[in-house]
Structures are given as C-alpha cells and as structure tokens.
C-alpha positions, 0 to 999 in steps of 0.5 A: 665524621670518619668511619673506622675499622674494627675486628673484634669478637662478639660472643665467639663470632669475628665482627668486622664492622666501620663504624665512628669513632663517637659509637658506643659499643651498647650502640654499636651492639644494638642498633647493628649486631641486633643483642638488644640484650644490653639495656641501656639506663642511665648511660654515664655508666652509673646504673650496670644495665649496660655491663658487658664482658671485654677479655673476660672482664665486666663492662659499662657498654655505654661509656666505652668506644666500639673503636676501643674493642678492637682485636677484643672478645666482647661478650653480651647476656647472649654469648653465655646461651651455654655457660654453665656458670651462668645456667646456674645463675639464671636457676638462681634467680628464680629461685630467689626470686630475684628477678622483676621488671627484668631490665638491670638483670643482663648486666646483673647475671654479669657480674654475678656471675663475675663475683661466682667465677673471681670470689668463690669464697665471697660472703653475703657482705663482699657480695653486697660490694661487688654488685654496688654497681649495679642497680636495682629499682624493684628488688631490693638486692635481697633476692639477687643476692640470696641468689649469688649466694645460692649457687658459690654455696652450692660451688662450695659442696 
C-alpha cells in the first residue's frame, strides 16, 4: 500500500509523516508519536475513550483516518497540560471522585472541556446528554457530572 505524506500540528508541534491511508489517527498518535494518553476502547467510535480535538472540536480518533487530518490541528490529552479549563476540570474530577480506573478519563475530560467552553449555562440534563457519547464502566457518572457542574458554577461566579 502506498504511503501518504501528511503535515499536521499535534499539541502545537508541526509534524510531518508518511502513513498508510488506512491508519487511524489513534494508532498513529499512539504508535508513531508516542502519545499514549489517547486510549482505545471499542475502536468503533462508540465508547469515547479516544476522544481528542481536531481543529478545536472533539472527535473520535479511532474512526478518523490520519490522512484526513492533513493540515489539521490535533490536540490530545497531553496537549492540555497548560490549559486553565482542563486544570479546573482535573481538580474537580479529583474532588468529586470522578476517577476510578481512569481508562475513560482522557476522552471524558476532553468532552467535559468542550461542555464547559461551549455550554456555560448547561444544566445537569444537558451535561448528561453531552457526556452520553463517553462510556464509563466504573463511576456511574455521578461524580463526573458533579465535576462538570462544579467547574461551570465556579466560572459563573
């Protein structure tokens, strides 16, 4: 299979690489870029464990081909190290016991950040709806929803 050359930004760094057209973004990030914070769960775009941002919008990296990201800005969980909203969410996830095994956490945090930045007036029902694409087997979502509510409430003050 012929390799395709792509250029993209990953966590603010310019990256050029040759990839097979069938390579999914999650595999490219984990195997070729060493960015293992993006987890693979279902590999069908259902569980949300692989959620990251492409051009500022949450996306499932397990069903996105790397070649489709040519020219895009990709931001993985590692790319949020100095992000104020993500810092608030991490603290809230800890305070609200929204973490257990942690497998879903990177994708859940990216989705939660999108909620906080896009829907500052979201109520519990809306938060639950927005989180519905991210599956968690451990927490029962109560702590996760409370963590998002905590950040939203603090930002409203």
